C-alpha positions in Angstrom: -17.6 7.5 0.0 -16.0 5.0 -2.3 -12.3 5.6 -1.2 -12.8 6.3 2.5 -9.5 6.4 4.3 -7.6 4.9 1.3 -4.0 6.1 1.0 -3.7 7.2 -2.6 -0.6 8.4 -4.5 -1.2 10.4 -7.6 1.7 11.5 -9.8 1.5 14.6 -12.1 -1.2 15.7 -9.7 -0.7 19.5 -9.8 -2.7 20.2 -12.9 -5.1 18.8 -15.5 -6.2 15.2 -15.1 -3.9 14.6 -12.2 -5.3 17.5 -10.2 -8.9 16.5 -11.1 -8.1 13.0 -9.9 -6.6 14.2 -6.6 -9.7 16.3 -6.0 -12.1 13.5 -6.9 -10.3 11.0 -4.6 -10.4 13.5 -1.7 -14.1 14.0 -2.3 -14.4 10.2 -2.1 -12.8 10.1 1.3 -9.2 9.2 0.4 -6.0 10.6 1.8 -4.3 11.8 -1.3 -0.5 12.1 -1.8 -0.1 14.8 -4.4 3.2 14.3 -6.4 4.6 16.6 -9.0 7.8 18.1 -10.1 7.3 21.8 -9.1 7.1 22.7 -5.4 4.9 25.7 -5.9 2.4 23.7 -8.0 2.3 20.9 -5.4 1.6 23.4 -2.6 -1.2 25.0 -4.6 -2.8 21.6 -5.5 -2.7 20.5 -1.8 -4.2 23.8 -0.7 -7.0 23.4 -3.3 -7.8 19.9 -2.1 -7.8 20.9 1.6 -9.9 24.0 1.0 -12.5 21.7 -0.5 -12.5 19.7 2.7 -10.2 16.9 1.5 -7.2 15.3 3.2 -4.0 15.8 1.1 -0.3 16.1 1.5 2.4 16.9 -1.1 5.7 15.5 -2.3 8.0 17.1 -4.9 8.9 14.1 -7.1 10.5 13.7 -10.5 9.2 10.3 -11.7 12.5 9.8 -13.6 14.5 9.9 -10.4 14.2 6.6 -8.6 15.8 7.9 -5.4 13.1 10.6 -5.1 10.4 8.0 -5.7 11.7 5.6 -3.2 12.0 8.4 -0.6 8.4 9.5 -1.2 7.0 5.9 -1.0 9.0 5.2 2.2 7.7 8.5 3.8 4.1 7.7 2.9 4.4 4.1 4.2 6.1 5.3 7.4 3.4 7.9 8.1 0.3 5.9 7.1 1.4 2.3 7.4 0.1 1.3 4.0 -0.4 2.3 0.3 -3.7 1.5 -1.3 -3.7 3.1 -4.7 -1.1 4.4 -7.1 -2.2 6.5 -10.1 0.6 6.8 -12.6 -0.7 10.0 -14.2 2.5 12.0 -14.9 3.3 12.4 -18.6 4.7 14.7 -21.2 4.7 15.2 -24.9 7.5 16.3 -27.3 6.0 15.9 -30.7 7.8 15.6 -34.1 7.6 13.4 -37.2 9.9 10.4 -37.3 12.4 12.1 -39.6 12.6 15.2 -37.4 12.4 13.8 -33.9 15.6 14.2 -31.9 17.0 11.6 -29.5 16.5 14.1 -26.7 12.8 14.4 -27.6 12.4 10.6 -27.8 14.3 9.9 -24.6 12.5 12.6 -22.5 9.1 11.2 -23.3 10.1 7.6 -22.7 11.8 8.4 -19.4 8.7 10.2 -18.0 5.8 8.3 -19.6 7.2 4.7 -19.5 10.3 4.5 -17.2 8.5 6.7 -14.6 5.5 4.3 -14.5 7.9 1.4 -14.0 9.8 3.2 -11.2 6.6 4.2 -9.3 4.9 0.8 -9.7 8.0 -1.2 -8.7 8.4 1.1 -5.7 4.9 0.4 -4.3 4.6 -3.2 -5.4 6.2 -4.9 -2.4 4.1 -2.9 0.0 0.8 -3.8 -1.8 1.8 -7.5 -2.1 2.6 -7.6 1.6 -0.8 -6.1 2.4 -2.5 -8.5 0.1 -4.3 -5.6 -1.6 -3.8 -2.6 -3.7 -4.6 -0.9 -7.0 -2.2 0.4 -9.7 -3.8 2.6 -12.3 -1.8 3.6 -15.4 -2.4 6.5 -17.8 -2.3 5.2 -21.4 -4.0 7.1 -24.2 -6.1 6.5 -27.3 -2.8 7.2 -29.0 -1.6 4.1 -27.3 -4.4 2.2 -29.0 -4.0 3.3 -32.6 -0.9 5.7 -32.9 -0.9 9.3 -34.0 0.9 11.4 -36.6 4.0 13.1 -35.1 3.9 11.2 -31.8 6.4 8.3 -32.3 7.7 8.7 -28.7 4.3 9.3 -27.1 2.6 6.4 -28.9 5.5 4.1 -28.0 5.2 5.1 -24.3 1.5 4.6 -24.1 1.6 1.3 -26.0 4.2 0.3 -23.5 2.0 1.3 -20.5 -0.6 -1.1 -21.8 2.0 -3.9 -21.9 2.9 -3.1 -18.3 -0.7 -3.2 -17.3 -1.4 -6.6 -18.9 1.8 -8.1 -17.5 1.5 -6.7 -14.0 -2.2 -7.8 -13.8 -1.0 -11.4 -14.2 1.9 -11.1 -11.8 0.2 -9.1 -9.1 -3.4 -10.3 -9.4 -2.8 -13.5 -7.5 -1.4 -11.4 -4.7 -4.6 -9.3 -4.4 -3.3 -6.3 -6.4 -5.3 -5.1 -9.4 -3.7 -3.3 -12.3 -5.7 -1.4 -14.9 -5.2 1.4 -17.4 -7.2 4.3 -18.7 -6.9 5.6 -22.2 -8.1 9.2 -22.4 -9.0 10.7 -25.7 -8.7 14.5 -26.4 -9.1 16.1 -23.0 -9.2 19.8 -22.3 -6.0 20.2 -20.3 -2.9 22.4 -20.4 -1.3 19.9 -22.7 -3.6 21.1 -25.5 -2.8 24.7 -25.1 0.0 24.6 -27.6 -2.2 23.2 -30.3 -3.8 25.7 -32.7 -7.5 26.2 -32.6 -7.9 24.9 -36.1 -6.3 21.6 -35.2 -8.4 21.4 -32.1 -11.5 21.8 -34.2 -10.3 19.0 -36.5 -9.8 16.8 -33.4 -13.2 17.5 -32.1 -14.7 16.7 -35.5 -13.5 13.1 -35.1 -15.3 12.6 -31.8 -18.9 11.2 -32.0 -19.9 13.2 -28.9 -18.7 16.3 -30.6 -16.6 17.8 -27.8 -13.4 17.5 -25.9 -13.4 15.6 -22.7 -13.1 17.1 -19.2 -10.4 16.2 -16.7 -13.2 15.3 -14.3 -14.4 12.6 -16.6 -11.1 10.8 -16.5 -10.9 11.3 -12.7 -14.3 9.7 -12.3 -13.1 6.6 -14.2 -10.0 6.4 -12.0 -12.1 6.7 -8.9 -14.3 3.8 -10.0 -11.3 1.6 -10.9 -9.7 2.4 -7.5 -12.8 1.5 -5.6 -14.2 -1.8 -4.4 -16.9 -1.4 -7.0 -14.3 -2.5 -9.6 -13.1 -5.4 -7.4 -13.2 -7.9 -10.3 -11.7 -5.7 -13.0 -8.1 -6.5 -13.6 -5.8 -6.1 -16.6 -8.1 -3.9 -18.7 -7.7 -0.7 -20.7 -10.7 1.6 -20.5 -11.0 4.1 -23.3 -12.5 7.4 -22.2 -12.6 9.2 -25.5 -16.2 10.0 -26.5 -16.2 7.2 -29.0 -13.1 8.5 -30.9 -12.0 5.1 -32.0 -15.4 3.8 -33.0 
């Protein structure tokens, strides 16, 4: 098992890519700290992990609330004595064209997708540096590589996450902490449920593999990057999009 006994925090872990990642990490032997904003969803995700034989515990966390993040990190460190992996998966969309986007839409996405990543990473950094080891994995997006119509806020946040990744890999790498990002393409998750089938078909037509991705395919990438198999990978952004940007 590639993550045997590693203490791994996953944000936005109650559904979609986050849940798939929590389940994959459990299957690889990790102790997974499931973090999400809704208590009922956290409880269900933890139960799913445990029912599959994994070790998981839950924390209700809003990644825009630094006090909640600090409390969660302190609790995890107190209980386990260390923090080995952080997956900054939590994210939202609130799409609109530039001329129609409200400040509320812009701020909400930046607060969760960008500021939340900063909060969580800063909260674990001292612990990882003191250990001399750790892995921080950030969720970017193919939209963070080339932009996308109607997603000014989302694109800005995901471009920003890449900037975080490059910067932190330089700052923390010498301390034994690796920082990488994953840029998913169009993945079959609840975030796509509001998109009309016609638009989904248009998206799929752009993908050389001819299909949407599966949450498990992103989770597999996170598991590799979190493991010692990726011990010399630092500061990279891995696109998992079926060749979308080719």
